[in-house]
C-alpha positions as CSV (number, residue, x, y, z in Angstrom):
1,X,-29.7,25.4,38.3
2,X,-31.4,22.8,40.3
3,X,-30.7,19.0,40.2
4,X,-34.1,18.1,38.6
5,X,-33.4,20.6,35.9
6,X,-29.8,19.0,35.3
7,X,-31.1,15.7,35.1
8,X,-31.1,13.8,31.8
9,X,-32.5,10.1,31.2
10,X,-30.6,8.1,28.3
11,X,-32.9,6.4,25.7
12,X,-32.7,2.8,25.6
13,X,-35.1,1.9,23.4
14,X,-37.6,3.9,21.3
15,X,-40.9,2.1,21.0
16,X,-42.6,4.6,18.3
17,X,-42.8,8.4,18.0
18,X,-44.4,9.1,21.0
19,X,-43.0,6.6,23.4
20,X,-39.4,5.8,24.8
21,X,-37.8,3.6,27.2
22,X,-35.4,5.4,28.9
23,X,-32.8,5.0,32.2
24,X,-33.1,7.1,35.1
25,X,-29.7,8.6,36.3
26,X,-30.5,8.2,39.8
27,X,-31.7,4.9,40.5
28,X,-30.5,3.2,36.9
29,X,-34.3,1.8,36.7
30,X,-35.9,2.3,33.1
31,X,-38.9,4.0,32.8
32,X,-41.6,4.8,30.2
33,X,-41.9,8.3,28.6
34,X,-45.0,9.1,26.6
35,X,-45.0,12.9,24.7
36,X,-46.0,13.4,21.3
37,X,-43.3,13.1,18.7
38,X,-40.7,12.6,21.8
39,X,-39.3,9.3,20.1
40,X,-39.5,10.8,16.4
41,X,-35.4,10.5,15.0
42,X,-34.5,9.0,18.1
43,X,-31.6,6.5,19.1
44,X,-30.8,4.4,22.0
45,X,-28.2,6.8,23.8
46,X,-29.5,9.7,23.0
47,X,-30.7,12.0,26.1
48,X,-33.9,13.6,27.0
49,X,-33.9,16.3,30.0
50,X,-36.1,15.6,32.5
51,X,-37.8,18.5,32.3
52,X,-38.4,18.2,28.2
53,X,-41.9,19.8,27.5
54,X,-42.8,17.2,25.3
55,X,-43.1,14.8,28.1
56,X,-46.7,14.1,29.1
57,X,-46.7,11.0,31.1
58,X,-43.7,9.1,33.0
59,X,-44.2,5.4,34.3
60,X,-42.4,3.6,36.3
61,X,-42.8,-0.1,37.4
62,X,-42.4,-0.4,41.2
63,X,-42.9,-4.1,41.4
64,X,-39.6,-6.4,40.8
65,X,-42.0,-9.0,39.5
66,X,-43.6,-6.4,37.2
67,X,-39.9,-5.3,36.1
68,X,-39.2,-8.6,35.1
69,X,-42.4,-9.6,33.4
70,X,-42.2,-6.2,31.3
71,X,-38.6,-7.4,30.1
72,X,-40.2,-10.5,28.8
73,X,-42.8,-8.6,26.9
74,X,-40.4,-6.2,25.7
75,X,-38.1,-9.6,24.2
76,X,-41.3,-11.5,23.0
77,X,-43.8,-8.6,21.8
78,X,-43.5,-6.2,18.6
79,X,-42.3,-3.0,20.0
80,X,-44.7,-1.2,17.8
81,X,-47.5,-3.2,19.8
82,X,-45.8,-2.1,23.1
83,X,-45.6,1.4,21.9
84,X,-49.3,1.6,21.2
85,X,-50.0,-0.1,24.5
86,X,-48.2,2.4,26.5
87,X,-50.0,5.3,24.5
88,X,-53.4,3.8,25.4
89,X,-52.0,3.6,29.0
90,X,-51.1,7.3,28.9
91,X,-54.6,7.8,27.7
92,X,-56.1,6.5,30.3
93,X,-53.8,8.4,33.0
94,X,-55.0,11.4,31.3
95,X,-59.0,11.0,30.8
96,X,-59.7,8.6,33.7
97,X,-57.0,8.9,36.5
98,X,-53.4,8.7,36.5
99,X,-53.5,6.1,39.9
100,X,-53.5,2.8,37.6
101,X,-52.4,-0.7,38.7
102,X,-49.2,-1.0,36.8
103,X,-49.8,-4.7,35.7
104,X,-51.8,-3.2,32.8
105,X,-48.1,-2.3,31.4
106,X,-47.6,-6.0,31.2
107,X,-51.1,-7.4,30.1
108,X,-52.3,-4.8,27.6
109,X,-49.4,-5.1,25.0
110,X,-49.9,-9.0,25.6
111,X,-53.4,-8.7,25.0
112,X,-53.5,-6.4,22.0
113,X,-50.3,-9.0,20.5
114,X,-52.6,-11.4,20.6
115,X,-55.9,-9.6,19.5
116,X,-53.8,-8.4,16.1
117,X,-52.7,-12.3,15.6
118,X,-56.1,-13.5,15.7
119,X,-57.4,-10.9,13.3
120,X,-54.5,-11.0,10.9
121,X,-55.4,-14.7,10.7
122,X,-59.2,-14.1,10.4
123,X,-59.8,-15.7,13.7
124,X,-63.4,-14.7,15.0
125,X,-63.0,-12.7,18.3
126,X,-66.3,-13.5,20.3
127,X,-67.3,-11.8,23.4
128,X,-70.3,-13.5,25.0
129,X,-71.0,-10.6,27.3
130,X,-70.5,-7.3,25.5
131,X,-73.7,-5.9,26.5
132,X,-73.0,-5.8,29.9
133,X,-69.5,-4.5,29.3
134,X,-71.2,-1.8,27.3
135,X,-73.5,-1.1,30.2
136,X,-71.5,-2.0,33.1
137,X,-68.4,0.0,32.2
138,X,-69.6,3.0,29.9
139,X,-66.6,5.1,30.4
140,X,-64.3,2.4,29.8
141,X,-66.0,1.1,26.7
142,X,-66.0,4.7,25.5
143,X,-62.3,5.2,25.8
144,X,-61.8,1.4,24.5
145,X,-63.4,2.7,21.1
146,X,-60.6,5.5,21.2
147,X,-58.0,2.8,21.9
148,X,-59.4,0.8,19.1
149,X,-59.1,3.6,16.7
150,X,-55.6,4.3,17.8
151,X,-55.0,0.2,17.0
152,X,-56.7,0.5,13.5
153,X,-54.8,3.3,12.5
154,X,-51.2,2.1,13.6
155,X,-51.8,-1.9,12.2
156,X,-54.2,-0.9,9.6
157,X,-57.2,-3.3,11.1
158,X,-60.5,-3.0,11.7
159,X,-61.4,-3.5,15.4
160,X,-64.4,-5.5,15.7
161,X,-67.0,-4.7,19.1
162,X,-66.2,-7.7,20.5
163,X,-62.1,-7.0,20.9
164,X,-63.4,-3.3,22.1
165,X,-65.3,-4.9,24.8
166,X,-62.2,-6.9,25.8
167,X,-60.1,-3.7,26.0
168,X,-62.6,-2.3,28.2
169,X,-62.4,-4.7,30.7
170,X,-58.6,-4.1,30.5
171,X,-59.0,-0.4,31.2
172,X,-61.3,-1.3,34.0
173,X,-58.9,-3.5,35.3
174,X,-56.4,-0.6,35.0
175,X,-58.3,2.0,37.0
176,X,-59.9,-0.5,39.7
177,X,-56.9,-2.8,40.5
178,X,-59.4,-6.0,39.6
179,X,-57.6,-8.6,38.0
180,X,-58.6,-9.0,34.1
181,X,-59.9,-12.4,34.8
182,X,-62.1,-11.3,37.8
183,X,-63.5,-8.4,35.4
184,X,-64.6,-11.2,33.0
185,X,-66.0,-13.4,35.7
186,X,-68.0,-10.4,37.2
187,X,-69.5,-9.6,33.5
188,X,-70.3,-13.3,33.1
189,X,-72.1,-13.7,36.4
190,X,-74.2,-10.6,35.3
191,X,-75.2,-12.0,31.8
192,X,-75.9,-15.4,33.6
193,X,-78.2,-13.4,35.9
194,X,-80.3,-11.9,33.4
195,X,-80.2,-15.2,31.3
196,X,-82.0,-17.2,34.5
197,X,-84.3,-14.2,34.7
198,X,-85.5,-14.6,31.0
199,X,-85.4,-18.3,31.0
200,X,-87.8,-18.4,34.1
201,X,-89.8,-15.4,33.3
202,X,-90.0,-16.5,29.8
203,X,-89.4,-12.5,28.7
204,X,-86.8,-11.7,26.5
205,X,-85.2,-8.6,28.1
206,X,-84.1,-5.9,25.3
207,X,-80.5,-4.8,25.6
208,X,-81.1,-1.6,24.6
209,X,-83.8,-0.5,27.1
210,X,-83.5,1.9,30.4
211,X,-85.2,-1.5,32.0
212,X,-82.0,-3.4,31.0
213,X,-79.4,-0.8,31.9
214,X,-81.3,-0.4,35.3
215,X,-81.4,-4.3,36.0
216,X,-78.0,-4.8,35.5
217,X,-76.5,-1.9,37.4
218,X,-78.5,-3.0,40.3
219,X,-77.0,-6.5,39.9
220,X,-73.6,-5.1,39.6
221,X,-73.8,-3.3,42.9
222,X,-75.6,-6.4,44.2
223,X,-72.7,-8.9,43.3
224,X,-69.9,-6.4,44.3
225,X,-71.5,-5.9,47.7
226,X,-72.0,-9.9,48.0
227,X,-68.4,-10.6,46.8
228,X,-67.0,-8.3,49.5
229,X,-69.2,-9.3,52.0
230,X,-70.8,-6.1,52.8
231,X,-74.1,-6.0,54.8
232,X,-76.9,-4.0,53.6
233,X,-80.2,-3.7,55.7
234,X,-83.7,-4.2,53.8
235,X,-86.4,-2.9,55.8
236,X,-89.0,-4.1,53.5
237,X,-87.9,-7.7,53.5
238,X,-91.0,-9.3,55.1
239,X,-93.2,-7.2,52.9
240,X,-91.2,-8.4,50.0
241,X,-91.7,-12.0,51.1
242,X,-95.6,-12.0,51.5
243,X,-96.5,-9.5,48.8
244,X,-94.0,-10.6,45.8
245,X,-93.5,-14.4,46.6
246,X,-92.9,-15.3,43.0
247,X,-90.5,-12.3,42.4
248,X,-88.8,-13.6,45.9
249,X,-88.2,-17.0,44.6
250,X,-86.8,-16.2,41.5
251,X,-84.5,-13.9,43.2
252,X,-83.7,-16.4,45.9
253,X,-82.2,-18.3,42.7
254,X,-80.4,-15.8,41.5
255,X,-78.6,-15.7,44.8
256,X,-78.1,-19.7,44.8
257,X,-76.2,-18.8,41.3
258,X,-74.3,-16.0,42.7
259,X,-73.6,-18.2,45.8
260,X,-72.2,-21.1,43.7
261,X,-69.9,-18.6,41.4
262,X,-68.3,-16.6,44.2
263,X,-68.6,-19.2,47.1
264,X,-70.0,-16.8,49.4
265,X,-73.3,-16.8,51.4
266,X,-76.0,-13.9,50.2
267,X,-77.8,-12.3,52.7
268,X,-82.1,-12.3,52.7
269,X,-81.5,-8.6,52.7
270,X,-79.5,-8.3,49.7
271,X,-82.2,-11.4,48.1
272,X,-85.0,-8.7,49.3
273,X,-83.7,-6.2,46.9
274,X,-83.0,-8.3,44.1
275,X,-86.8,-9.3,44.3
276,X,-88.1,-5.8,44.3
277,X,-86.2,-5.2,41.0
278,X,-87.1,-8.4,39.3
279,X,-90.7,-7.6,40.2
280,X,-90.7,-4.2,39.1
281,X,-88.8,-5.4,35.3
282,X,-91.9,-7.8,35.1
283,X,-94.5,-5.0,35.1
284,X,-92.9,-3.2,32.6
């Protein structure tokens, strides 16, 4: 029998029927095990073989600061909330990628606990850029809906769409290694750019249309390039300036807004591409 086959984990805490915390024998480090029914009837002190077929996912926090933060979460957050958060994290790892920002183990249960508190106390959850999140992060939003169903089933709570949008941002943060506050800022910038276009043109852009999705998709990649200060060449820049000057002027205003929010300079080539998309939108 190999060493791996002989290894057993000692359960330190049962979070729910599907999630347990265990201590690894070699490192004495606490890790998370997820698997259907793995926690059913289990108690601290029980052992689980390392190769137990019920184990679907193992999560280990490598960062010492995250380990300390996670211990704080375990002492302050309802174990049932931590358990459902770990189930959602396992779902993300299975459905999208196992390479996740480990901070999600701290941020997600903290967020879910506060969301549950607000919902139970009749406090409205407002998400001013829900449409942007749905369009920018469609894959994450689809998974967030499944996560919301898991929370609803576990806590007998209806989860509004606004909260699903915030769950999607946490999922995006986990898979992109982007802090949640940066993802929120990003969605907010895109929302404000659309508002500026609507105000200056007097045209309402219907959020359910292909034109809207096409526009914010371009704005997403443009803002991302600008934020990372990646250069892009626009061979049509001179023609854009002379043939569609009004669109270029509006694009310049968008660039000024992006520049003020991100504190970076927006290249003219990027402004030219934004002008082309604005012009196409106005021709619809």
